[in-house]
N, C-alpha and C positions, 0 to 999 in steps of 0.2 A: 529528403527521405518521406515517405507516407507511411504511417501505421495506421490500417485499416482495423475496425471501420472507422469513417470518417464522419463529423458532424456534418449538419445537424443530424443529432440522434433521434432514432425510432425507440420504442421499448425493446425491440428485438437487438437491434444494434448497441443500446446501451448495455443490456444483459451481456453481449458478446463483449465489450469493451471489459466490464467488470470481471467476467472470467478469465479473459486475458491477462488482466492485472493479478488476480488471484493466482493464477498459475505462475507467474513471472517470480512475484514475492515467495512464494514456496519452494522455487527453485534455489533460494536465497544463494542468487548468483548478482553481486552488485552490478557488474558490467551489463549483463542481459536486462536487470530491472532497469537501469539508466538510460537505456536506448529507447524506453515509451517516453521520456522526457524532452523537452525541448533544451537547446544548450544552454539557455538562460533561465530555465525553470525557477520557479518561487515557490518555497515548501515554508509553511510552518507546522513542525512537528512537535507536539507539547510545547516546551518553551522556548525550543530553536527555530532558528531563522537560517534556513539553506539554500544558498542560491548556486544553479548551475548543476550540470552533470557530474563534475569532478567532486564538487562536495556532497551530493548524492553518493557516488560511489564510495567516497570517504566515510560518510554516515553509515552505509549501511554493511560496509565490512567491519565496522567498529560494532555495530549493532549485533551482527551474526556472529561473533566472536563472543559476546556476552550472553547473549540468547540462544541457547543450545536447543536442538532439538525442535525449532520453530515451526508452528503450522498455523496457517492462517485459513479463516473462511468470511468473504465479502457478500454482502447482501444489499440488493437495490433498495433504494430509498426513495429517489425521485430523479426526474432528468428535463432538460428542455435547451433544445437549441444544442449549444457547445458546451453544456455542464451536466455533470452527472454528481449525485449525491449518493453516499453508501454509508453503511452502519458495517462495522466488522466486530470479530472477535479472534484473538490469538492465543496460542499456547506456547511456554518455552519454559526452561529449567535454567537454572544460574550454575555456575560451576560447583557449587554445594549441593546440587542435586534438589534444592527448592523449585517447586513448579509454579508458575503464575499464568493467571488469564487476562490479558488485555482487553478493553471494550472501548469502542471509539467511533467516531463518526470522521467522515473526511467529505471534502466538497472539492471538485475536480473543474477545471477550466483547459478546454482543449484549442489547439491552434486548427488551421483549415486544413493541414497535414495529419490530423489526428494525434499529433503529441500533445502531451498534457504540459500546460505552461503554467498551472497554479495547481498545488496541492496543500490545503488546509485541513489538518487533522488534530483532533483532540481525544486524547486517548487516557484512559486510568486503569492501574494494574491491581491485580487483587491476588494475594498468595492463595495456593490452594493445595490440598493434599493430592498425591499421586492418584489417589480411588477416585478422586472427582474430575480427572481430565475427560474431555469430551473427543478430543482429536488424537487418538490413539493410531 
């Protein structure tokens, strides 16, 4: 299976890949999101180490059960060859109605078929008031 665009990335194709990732995550569909990753993809997400599509699906299913009304924005940082770096922020509320904004950086590495084989994410959360939301 190929996931276009393929590496090596140009600025244009890196931006396209980032937008596709943002759209996928904003779908809040773990199965859809997992299809962008290799079967044996390696993740570091905060303090967690996640390996393979099934663990990605399980992680995202749990995440979006807790992080309600999730909305994400990714922004290009850099790219070279088969790697892309992004900064991101997203907002969500918990089951008690408290809103949060998460900030972070991700480093991505892709295989020759355009599937992400490594994702390393550093993320920090900040509680916010409903009136401080950016992504309505």
